[in-house]
C-alpha positions in Angstrom: 4.5 -17.5 128.6 4.1 -13.8 127.9 3.1 -11.1 130.3 -0.4 -11.2 128.8 -0.6 -15.0 128.5 -0.3 -17.2 125.4 -3.8 -16.6 124.3 -3.4 -12.8 124.4 -0.1 -13.0 122.5 -1.7 -15.1 119.8 -4.4 -12.5 119.4 -1.8 -9.7 119.2 0.1 -11.7 116.6 -3.0 -12.3 114.5 -4.0 -8.6 114.9 -0.6 -7.6 113.6 -0.9 -9.8 110.5 -4.4 -8.5 109.9 -3.3 -4.8 110.1 -0.3 -5.6 107.8 -2.8 -6.9 105.2 -4.9 -3.8 105.5 -1.8 -1.6 105.2 -0.9 -3.4 101.9 -4.4 -2.9 100.5 -5.1 0.7 101.1 -1.5 2.1 100.7 -0.4 0.1 97.7 -2.1 2.5 95.3 0.3 5.3 96.4 2.9 3.8 98.8 3.0 5.8 101.9 6.6 6.4 103.1 6.8 8.0 106.5 9.1 10.8 105.6 7.2 11.8 102.5 3.9 11.7 104.3 5.0 13.7 107.3 6.3 16.3 104.8 3.1 16.3 102.7 0.1 18.6 103.0 -2.0 15.9 104.4 0.6 14.5 106.9 1.9 17.8 108.3 1.7 17.8 112.1 1.1 21.6 111.9 -1.4 21.9 109.1 -2.3 18.4 107.9 -5.7 16.7 107.4 -8.1 17.4 110.3 -11.7 16.3 110.2 -12.5 17.5 113.7 -14.5 20.5 112.5 -16.7 18.0 110.5 -17.1 15.6 113.3 -15.9 16.5 116.8 -15.1 12.8 117.6 -12.0 13.2 115.4 -10.5 15.8 117.8 -8.9 12.8 119.6 -6.5 12.5 116.6 -3.7 14.9 115.9 -3.4 16.8 112.6 -2.1 14.6 109.9 -3.2 11.4 111.6 -4.1 8.6 109.2 -7.4 8.0 111.0 -8.8 11.3 109.6 -9.1 9.4 106.3 -8.7 5.7 107.1 -11.2 3.9 109.3 -8.8 1.3 110.8 -11.8 -0.9 111.9 -11.9 0.5 115.4 -14.6 2.3 117.4 -14.4 6.1 117.8 -15.7 7.4 121.1 -17.7 4.2 121.5 -19.2 4.5 118.0 -18.2 2.5 114.9 -17.7 4.9 112.0 -19.9 4.2 109.1 -18.6 4.7 105.5 -20.6 6.9 103.3 -23.5 5.0 101.7 -22.7 2.1 104.0 -20.4 0.4 101.6 -17.0 -0.9 102.6 -14.1 0.7 100.9 -11.2 -1.3 99.5 -8.8 1.3 101.1 -10.6 1.5 104.5 -11.6 5.1 103.9 -14.8 6.8 104.8 -16.0 7.5 101.2 -15.0 6.2 97.8 -12.8 7.9 95.2 -13.5 11.6 94.8 -16.1 11.7 97.5 -13.5 11.2 100.2 -11.5 14.2 98.9 -14.6 16.3 98.6 -15.5 15.9 102.3 -12.7 18.4 103.0 -12.1 20.0 99.6 -15.5 21.6 99.2 -17.1 25.0 100.0 -16.8 25.6 103.7 -14.6 22.5 104.2 -11.5 22.4 106.4 -9.2 22.4 103.3 -8.2 25.7 101.9 -9.1 24.7 98.3 -12.6 24.1 97.1 -12.1 21.6 94.4 -15.7 20.2 94.3 -17.1 23.5 92.9 -14.8 23.2 90.0 -16.2 19.8 89.1 -19.7 21.3 89.0 -18.9 23.4 86.0 -19.9 22.5 82.4 -16.5 21.3 81.2 -14.5 19.1 83.5 -12.7 15.8 83.8 -15.2 12.9 84.3 -16.3 13.0 88.0 -19.4 13.5 90.1 -22.4 12.8 87.8 -20.4 10.5 85.4 -21.3 7.1 86.8 -19.5 5.4 84.0 -16.1 6.0 85.7 -17.2 5.0 89.2 -15.2 2.1 90.6 -12.8 1.8 87.7 -9.7 3.1 89.4 -7.6 0.2 90.7 -5.0 0.0 93.5 -2.0 0.0 91.2 -2.1 1.2 87.6 1.2 1.1 85.7 0.3 0.0 82.2 -1.5 1.7 79.3 -4.3 -0.9 79.5 -5.2 0.5 82.9 -6.3 3.8 81.2 -7.6 2.4 77.9 -11.1 1.6 76.7 -13.6 0.7 79.4 -10.9 1.5 82.0 -10.6 5.1 81.0 -11.1 7.3 84.0 -9.7 10.3 85.9 -9.8 10.0 89.7 -8.1 12.5 92.0 -5.4 10.0 92.8 -4.6 9.7 89.1 -3.2 13.2 89.2 -2.2 13.5 92.9 -0.4 11.3 95.4 -2.3 12.1 98.6 0.5 10.7 100.8 3.2 12.9 99.2 1.6 16.0 97.5 2.5 19.4 99.0 1.0 22.9 98.4 4.2 23.8 96.6 4.3 20.6 94.6 0.9 19.0 94.2 2.3 16.5 91.7 5.0 15.1 93.9 5.4 11.4 93.4 2.3 10.9 91.4 2.7 8.6 88.4 3.3 9.7 84.8 4.7 8.7 81.5 7.9 10.1 80.0 8.0 10.3 76.2 11.0 9.3 74.1 10.6 11.5 71.0 11.6 10.7 67.5 11.4 13.0 64.5 8.7 15.6 63.9 5.3 14.1 63.8 6.4 10.6 65.0 4.7 8.6 67.7 6.8 8.6 70.9 7.4 5.6 73.1 6.9 6.0 76.9 8.4 5.0 80.2 6.2 4.8 83.2 7.4 6.3 86.5 6.9 9.0 89.1 6.8 12.8 88.6 8.8 15.0 91.0 8.4 18.5 89.5 5.5 20.7 88.6 7.0 21.4 85.2 6.5 17.7 84.4 2.7 18.0 84.6 2.6 17.0 80.9 3.7 13.5 81.9 0.7 13.1 84.1 -1.6 14.3 81.3 0.0 11.9 78.8 -1.3 8.9 80.8 -4.6 9.6 79.0 -3.9 12.3 76.4 -1.4 10.5 74.2 -0.9 7.4 72.1 0.3 5.6 75.2 -3.3 4.5 75.9 -3.7 3.2 72.3 -6.1 6.0 71.5 -6.2 8.4 68.6 -5.2 11.3 70.9 -1.9 12.7 69.5 -1.2 15.4 72.1 2.3 14.0 72.8 3.0 14.1 69.0 2.0 17.8 68.9 4.3 18.8 71.7 7.4 17.1 70.4 10.3 19.6 70.5 11.4 18.3 67.1 8.3 19.8 65.5 8.6 23.0 63.5 6.4 24.8 66.1 5.1 23.9 69.5 4.2 25.4 72.9 7.1 24.5 75.1 5.8 22.1 77.8 8.5 19.4 77.6 11.0 21.3 79.6 13.3 18.4 80.4 13.2 17.3 76.7 14.4 20.7 75.5 16.5 22.4 78.1 17.4 25.5 76.1 14.7 27.5 74.4 15.8 30.5 72.4 13.5 33.2 70.9 14.1 33.5 67.1 14.7 36.5 64.9 13.0 35.2 61.9 14.3 31.9 60.7 14.1 29.4 63.6 12.0 27.7 66.1 10.8 29.6 69.2 8.6 32.6 69.8 9.5 35.8 68.0 12.3 37.7 69.8 10.2 40.9 70.2 6.9 39.2 71.0 4.9 40.7 73.8 2.5 39.3 76.4 -0.6 40.3 78.3 1.3 41.3 81.5 -1.9 42.0 83.4 -3.1 38.4 83.0 0.2 36.5 82.8 0.5 36.0 86.6 -2.9 34.4 86.8 -2.4 32.3 83.6 1.2 31.3 84.4 1.6 31.4 88.2 5.2 31.0 89.3 7.0 31.5 92.6 9.7 34.2 92.7 9.3 35.1 89.0 9.5 38.5 87.4 6.8 38.9 84.7 8.5 40.7 81.8 8.2 40.0 78.1 11.8 38.8 78.0 11.3 36.4 80.8 8.0 35.0 79.5 9.6 34.3 76.1 11.8 31.7 77.7 9.4 30.3 80.3 8.5 26.6 80.0 4.8 26.1 80.1 2.6 23.8 82.0 -0.7 22.3 80.8 -2.4 24.0 83.7 -1.2 27.4 82.3 -3.9 27.1 79.7 -6.3 24.6 81.2 -7.9 25.5 84.5 -10.8 27.5 86.1 -12.6 30.4 84.5 -13.0 33.5 86.6 -9.6 32.6 88.0 -7.8 34.6 90.6 -4.6 34.0 92.5 -6.6 32.1 95.1 -8.5 29.9 92.7 -7.5 26.2 92.8 -4.9 25.5 90.2 -5.2 22.7 87.6 -7.6 21.5 85.0 -10.4 20.4 87.3 -13.2 22.3 85.6 -14.2 25.4 83.7 -17.3 27.0 82.1 -15.2 27.6 79.0 -14.7 24.8 76.4 -11.7 22.5 76.7 -11.4 23.3 80.4 -9.7 26.6 79.4 -8.5 28.9 82.1 -9.8 32.5 82.0 -8.8 35.2 84.5 -11.6 36.9 86.4 -13.0 39.9 84.4 -11.3 38.8 81.1 -13.3 39.4 77.9 -11.1 36.9 76.0 -13.3 33.9 76.3 -14.0 32.7 72.7 -12.2 29.5 71.5 -12.7 28.0 68.1 -13.4 29.1 64.5 -15.2 32.3 65.4 -12.4 33.7 67.6 -11.0 37.1 66.3 -9.0 40.0 67.5 -11.8 41.2 69.8 -12.4 38.1 71.8 -9.8 35.3 71.1 -8.9 33.4 74.2 -5.2 33.5 73.2 -5.0 37.1 74.3 -5.2 36.1 77.9 -1.4 35.3 77.4 -0.4 37.0 74.2 -0.5 40.8 73.7 -3.4 42.0 71.6 -1.8 45.3 70.6 -0.3 44.0 67.2 -3.8 43.1 66.1 -5.3 46.6 66.8 -2.4 48.9 66.1 -1.0 49.4 62.6 2.4 50.6 64.0 3.0 47.7 66.5 5.2 45.2 64.7 6.4 43.3 67.8 4.8 40.0 66.5 7.2 40.0 63.6 4.6 39.9 60.9 5.2 43.2 59.3 6.1 45.0 56.0 8.6 47.7 56.8 6.8 49.6 59.6 3.3 48.2 58.9 1.8 45.6 61.3 0.3 42.9 59.0 -1.6 41.2 61.8 -3.6 44.4 62.3 -4.1 44.8 58.5 -5.5 41.3 58.2 -7.8 41.7 61.2 -9.1 45.0 60.0 -9.4 44.6 56.3 -10.2 40.9 55.9 -13.6 41.2 57.5 -15.7 38.1 58.3 -14.1 34.8 57.6 -10.7 36.3 56.7 -10.3 38.0 60.0 -10.3 35.0 62.2 -7.2 33.6 63.9 -7.8 30.1 62.5 -7.7 31.3 59.0 -3.9 31.3 59.3 -3.2 29.4 62.5 -4.0 25.9 63.8 -7.2 25.4 65.8 -5.0 23.2 68.1 -2.2 25.3 69.6 -0.2 22.5 71.0 2.1 22.1 68.1 2.6 21.5 64.4 4.8 18.8 63.0 5.4 19.9 59.4 5.9 16.3 58.5 7.7 15.9 55.1 8.4 19.6 54.7 11.0 20.8 57.1 10.6 24.3 58.7 7.4 25.0 56.8 5.0 24.8 59.7 6.5 27.4 62.1 4.4 29.8 64.2 1.5 27.2 64.4 0.5 27.9 60.8 -2.4 25.9 59.4 -1.1 23.6 56.6 -4.5 23.6 54.9 -4.1 27.3 54.1 -0.5 28.2 53.5 3.1 27.3 54.4 6.2 29.3 55.2 9.3 29.4 53.0 12.6 29.5 54.8 14.9 31.2 52.3 12.6 32.2 49.5 10.5 35.3 49.0 10.0 35.1 45.3 8.7 31.6 44.5 5.1 32.5 44.8 4.7 30.8 48.1 4.3 32.4 51.4 7.6 34.1 52.4 9.8 33.9 55.5 8.8 35.4 58.8 9.3 39.2 58.9 9.4 39.4 55.0 5.6 39.3 54.2 4.5 42.1 51.9 1.0 42.9 50.7 1.4 41.5 47.2 2.2 38.1 48.8 -1.4 37.8 49.8 -3.6 36.7 46.9 
């Protein structure tokens, strides 16, 4: 017989089993490991989740306590907490899906980042008003079928592990898919697993934006480092990236950047923003996709933007146009790339030159109207260009529907090698 009597012991044993079942239900989506959670932004004893300024009854719980998010089926100061809208949650939380996160991550909330406002912009991942995605997210998703067809969705926990994410690494231990690349233009295969580094953001994006989900989205194909040209996001797939001097992959070796906007577009810790360093910096999807009117304090990541394609634009920037009408005066690309070669006849840093004449400037100035637009030579999609079937003839994101680049030939009547264009080549 126990100290509390057999009846009490049986109740305790039953209660233990009951709580174990609850633990399995609401933690199985992102398994909560004590060490990871206590080291996370939410679990920190010093600065973790704290709802006490929303409801003073929560002041009985320390910062980072699970009870700030999970109800635990117990009264609080004599009052049973009521989930938002009165509906029970499968994770024993006070609100379902993004609404739980937005209770803190909104304007004036206890969290330092206002994410909800980003989702109120024109271009965003499906949330808030998109009822078609409500309730689709399931406790454990680890197959392509979980993100395909009618199951297609993008909840906060698809991109963040709330029990492990930190301010320094908001992607820590969220799930992603690692591509195994073949030759240029080929469809990769994928391995499902966890992401540990911010430079692996592309693996999180590929859960939806790739052929892994049996869709026609070929973003992973475009970023393949075997392609003739690509923006370098697959850092762990190509560990050495070398600027070229005219005949290889990689950004041109004298290319320059918009150093005023680069820290906002490509935020990095302990990084020196010079042209030389930026030429060999691995990119993240969030370097291009994020908030408009962005500052150093704006929440990072592709939550929402007033600009098409959820494109990031630094506050005050006039480079906001994306698409066929973009030109040297307004092209969004100039938020990262230096505009000078397009407005100065003597700046040949882009490599497209004839002797001392900058041919980017010449095209932009003389080929008025349709001929002066960026997409008249370059791809509308800047992710990458495979050049399938014609090796090394799709460098510099050139548009195959317009022209191609020859590697060793300047007299065949086709477009010549980088840094060897001359005016008679253009017909």
